[in-house]
KERO-551353 format. One record per residue (C-alpha): residue in one letter; x, y, z. Coordinates in steps of 0.05 Angstrom, whole numbers, plus 32768, in hexadecimal, padded with zeros to 4 digits. Layout:
BEGIN
aXYZ...
//
This chain:
BEGIN
m7D3782B681ABs7D4082E68170l7D7182D78138s7D9783178148h7DAA82F9818Bl7DB782B38172n7DFF82A38184r7E278266816Er7E18823F81ADn7DCD824A81A9f7DCF823C815El7DF181F88169a7DBE81E881A0l7D8581EE816Ea7D8281A78155g7DCD81A2814Cg7DCE81E08121a7DA581BF80EAa7D5F81D980FAl7D6A821B80D7l7D8C81FF8099s7D6F81EE8055p7D6A81A38044v7DA981A58019a7DCF81CC804Er7DBA81988082m7DD481638054l7E1781878051a7E1A8194809Ck7E0C814D80B5d7E41811880BFd7E3A80F5807Ck7E7080C08074s7E6A80C38029a7E7A810E8028a7EC081288020t7ED68154805Bs7F13817E8066d7F4581618098g7F6181A680A7t7FA581998086t7FC481B48047k7FB781738023p7F9381837FE2f7F4A81717FDFi7F3A81357FB2p7EF081267FACp7ED680E07FB8g7EE080B47F7Cg7F1B80D47F5Bs7F3E81117F3Fp7F1E81567F43g7F3581647EFBy7F6E81937F0Er7FAC81937F38p7F9581AF7F7Cv7FB881E97F9Cv7FD981E47FE0t7FC8821B8013p8000821A8047n7FE3821A808Eg7F9E8216806Ea7F6C81E68050t7F4181DC8013l7EF581DF8016p7ED7819B8003w7E9D81957FD2r7E6D81627FB8m7E4D815B7F74v7E0181617F75e7DDE81597F31g7E1981777F0Cv7E2481B17F3Dk7E6081B77F6Cv7E4381C57FB1f7E6C81E77FE8h7E5A81FC802El7E7982368054t7E698245809Da7E78828A80B9e7E8A82828102s7EB68297813Cv7EFA8276813At7F32826F816Dh7F6F82798142e7FBA8271814Ff7FE382A48128a802582868140p803A8260817Eg802D829181B7l7FF582B98197i7FAD82A08195a7F7182CD8189n7F2682C98181c7F1782D88138w7EE082CE8105g7EE982A080CAy7ECA826880A1n7EC5821D80B1g7EEE822480F0r7F29824480CCv7F4C828780C4h7F508293808Bg7F17826B806Dp7F26822D8045t7F3B82357FFCi7F0382297FC9e7F1982057F89a7EF181F97F4Bv7EF881F97EFFe7EE5822C7ECBg7EA0821A7EB1d7E8A81F87EF2r7E4682077F0Fv7E5282147F59r7E2182187F92i7E3D82357FD3y7E1382338012v7E2782658048t7E0F8259808Fn7E16829280C1r7E28827D8107l7E4082C2811Cd7E1B82F0814Aa7E1983248111p7DFD832580CAt7E2E83178092t7E3483098047v7E6982EB8019h7E8583107FDDw7EA882E87FA7h7EE183187F9Ag7EF3831D7F50v7EC382E67F3Al7E9882F67EFDl7E5082E77F10p7E0983037F12s7DFF83417F3Bg7DD0831F7F6Bm7E0782ED7F7Ed7E3C83237F8Cg7E31831F7FD7v7E2F83697FEBg7E0083748025g7DCA83A88015v7DDD83AB7FCCs7DD783667FADq7DB683417FE7k7D9C8344802Ea7DCF83358063i7DD282ED807Cq7DB682F180C2p7DD182C680FBg7DB7828080F3e7DA5828780A9t7DC38262806Ey7DC68284802Ak7DD382647FE7y7E0082817FB1e7E00825F7F6Df7E2482737F2Ct7E4C82587EF2l7E9782667EF2k7EA8828E7EB3q7EF382987EBFh7F3082797EDEg7F6382977F0Dt7F7482A77F55l7F3A82CB7F76m7F2182D57FBDy7EE382D77FE9h7ED383008027s7E9C831F8050h7E7C835C8031h7E528371806Cd7E72839D80A3e7EB2838F807Dm7EE183B580ABt7ECD838880E5q7EC2834680C3m7EFD83468094q7F2D835F80CAl7F16832680F6g7F2982F380C0m7EED82E88092m7F1082DB804Fg7F2B82A48024l7F4682917FDFf7F1C827B7FA4i7F4582567F70i7F2582487F2Bh7F4E82197EFFp7F4C82207EB4k7F1F81F17E8Dn7F5081EE7E53p7F9581FF7E70a7FC8821A7E3Fq800081F57E61p800981BB7E93p7FFC81CC7EDCp803881DF7F07d805A81AB7F32r804C81D47F70d801082037F76y800D822C7FB6a7FD9825F7FCDi7FE682958001m7FB882CA801El7FD88308803Cs7FB7832D8076e7FC6835D80AFw7FAA836380F6k7FAC838F8133i7FB183658172e7FC6838A81B1v7FF8836581DCg7FD183378209a7F8F834281E5s7F63830781D3r7F4383268195p7F5C834F8159d7F4683978158p7F1B839E8119n7F1A83EB811Ee7F6483F58112m7F75841E80D4s7FC0842880D6d7FEA8405810Cf7FE683BC80FBn801583908122v80098348810Bf8015833780C2t800282F380A6m800682C1806Dn7FC88295806Eg7FB882AF80B3r7FFD829D80D0s803A82C580E5f808182AA80E3p8097827D8105g8051826180FEt8052826180B2q80598220808Ds8093821B805Cl808982128011v80AF81D77FF4a80C681C47FAEk80F381927F8Dk812B81AC7F62g811381B27F1Ae80CA81BB7F2Ar809F81F47F11v8081821A7F4Cr804482477F4Bi803482757F86r7FF082977F87i7FED82D27FB6g7FB082F97FCBn7FAE83377FF7l7F7283498020s7F9783738053t7F6D83AB806Fm7F9A83E4805As7FDE83CD8043h7FFE83B78003h803783868008a8078837B7FE1i808283307FE2h80CB83207FD5l80E882DB7FC7h813282CE7FD2g815C82A47FA3y812E82A77F67n810F82D57F34f80C982C47F1Dk809782DB7EEAv805582FB7EFBv802682D07ED1a7FE082E57EE9t7FB883177F10d7F7183127F2Bg7F5C832D7EE6g7F7782EF7EC3e7FB582D17EA4i7FEA82FF7E88p7FFF82ED7E40e804682D27E3Fa805F830F7E19g8044833B7E51q806083147E8Cw809883367EB1p80D1831D7EDCe80D583317F25t80F3831D7F68t80BE83467F8Dv807483487F7Ch804B83847F91m800983707FB1p7FD583A77FB4t7F9E839B7FE6g7F6283797FC6s7F8C83587F8Ft7FAC83167F7Dr7FED83077F58t800682C47F3Fv805182B77F35e8077827C7F18f80BF82657F17m80EA82277F0Ea8107820C7F50n814E82047F37e817882187F73p817581ED7FB3g817382117FF6d814982348029w812E82748009v810682A58031m80C882C78016h80AF8303803Bc808F83488036h80C5837C802Am809F83B1804El80C983A8808Ch809283BC80BCh806E837D80A4v80A4834C80BBm809D83638104t806783518135q8046836E8173m8082837981A0g80A583A4816Bh806E83D88168k806F8419818Ff80B5840881A9g80E0844381BCn811C84548191l815C844981BAi818C843F8180g81D0845D8192i81BD847181D9d81F38464820Et81CF843A8243d820E8429826Bg81FB842282B4l81B1842D82A7d819C83E482B3k81BE83E282F7k819B8421830Ei8156840C82F5r815B83C68312k815983E58357l811183F88346v810083C18313p812583808321g813B835D82E1y8136839C82B6m815F839B8276t816583D48244m815683BD81FDg815C83DB81B9e819B840681BDt81BB83DD8186g817A83C78164m814A838F8173g81698356814Bd8181832F8188m8141833581B1g812082F58199a815B82CA81ADm816082E581F4g812C82B6820Fm810582EC8233a80BD82DB8242n808983008219p804A831E8236p800F82EE8234n7FF282E081EFs8026830781C6l805D82FD8195p80A583178199m80B9834E816Av80D8831F8137g80E482D98120g80F68296813Bp81328267813Fg8156825680FFq818D822580ECy81C6825580FCd81AA828F8125y816882AC813Bi814182C480FDt8136830F8106m80F8831380DBg80B182FE80EBg806A830D80D6m805F8308808Af809982D7807Ft80A1828F8068i80D682638048l80D982408005k810081FE800Dv811C81E27FCCr813E819F7FCFd815C816C7F9Fe812E81397FC0l80F481427FF0p80DE81138028a80B280DD800Bd807E80E78041g807681318031s809381478073e80BA81868081p8100817E8062g812481A38099w815A81D78090y818581D98052q81CD81C2805Bs81F981EC802Ep823281C5800Cp827881D78026g82918219800Bt824C82337FF7a823682558038a824C82998053e827882958090v82AA82BD80B9a82E382D1808Bp832582AD809Ce835D82DD80B0e838A82C38078d835482D88046l834F831D8065r839B83268061r839E830B801Ad8369833A8001g837F83788027i834283788054a836183648097f836C83A780B6e832983C480A1a8303838880BDa832D837D80FBt830683AA812Ba82C2838A811Eq82DD83438120a8303834E8162e82C6836D8181a829C8332816Cr82CE83008189i82D2832481CCr8287832B81D0a827E82E181C3r82B282CC81F7s829C82FB822Eg825182FD8222l825583468236p82498386820Ei828B83A981FDe829F83EF81EAl82E183FF81C9c82FD843E81EBg8325846C81BEp834D845B817Ft835884118176t839283F08152f839483A8813Fv83D583848130a83D883468104t8416831D80F4a841C82DD80CDg83FE82A480F5s83E582D0812Dt839F82E28144l8387832A8145r838C834C8188p83748391819Et83A883BF81BDa837583F281D5r835183EF8218i831083C98215k82D883DD8244t82A583A88257a826783AA8282m8291838F82BBn82B583D282C3
//
């Protein structure tokens, strides 16, 4: 059996996958009770015996790569392999990743550390790993054909270098990049400062942005797509599969964002706060050069780090403001029916297609809440259930949850309950009359009430007058046409 045809199953059959590994790699691969191993949660990695010497980052929906100290060197082990990955409930695909994850686990170390990273290839194809933004010798750069031979299936390569910088960096395949990166082979590489200029933040989060093309019902992303991406992720997950970020009021929060999307930049916008951009993948920005934003622009191939004080409790969404990126599969290639009169169309088509229902003539915002079954292995156009209504955003979307107090066990704090008088609501009629708004708003409010009572679409036919007197409710005097007519 040649190495070029050695698949994962055959590889594992060869002496439990250890026969082709170096002695140190075999030591890392075996079930050693003294070794620290990732449990697959977002719990920060703490090495056996104490503190790692820094405050670990949290990678929502992700994990941190464990390491062990061997004669003064931090030793890591990455395994490139096929991964069955859930993007969100309802969408699972066969991807490529590292250590059973998409994206790969976050690597953490400290400026000045000597690191040794073993990479085992359990794919059916050659690969390499490039340490994106890391300052290192040319021969360790990980570019197939330029700085090294490709890692063949079944082989384990060793990368070793001293970390000369600190910051938020990344790693990814640099062999057949279009295929391997679009199938998920990437991760974050966090290097903490040896002599930090200020105390660490209270909350330190790391997020990798990516984009995918997964046809409805398909079991694998299309790595050849160049423009029409339809699944957008944070740490490999689409909302409502994204894990919320949490903070306690008064805490300093850092969010590190990396973008290894194939083609797209992203405009990551945080509600409720402004923040300062404090670092790029090139290093820290001096305080005099930091700038305030509510949206950080993320070019592909770059990282940005932002910080803010969590001083306002609530549920604050964070999402890409390129609106195409907060939709998913079912919103793509959908015909434009906005403003089209479809009256009677459903009845006619149902004679040919039982259960048919025209969608999209007033937009797609209500589609997620209709309870219609999706095609197999697909996501609806947008969102998921929220506290008040269906959330009409999906994809590259998550929520920052700031609370006066957080659950002691670290669990999800639930939805924020706004104090009385601090949440938007339907305007009382007395307020409308007081402020001279009643007659302008009457049409929309009456339509909404009738729609809610009847559950039927309505159309106001001809000029409509609404009459309001003290103590009365608004009532339409024009004829109202419903779907029953």
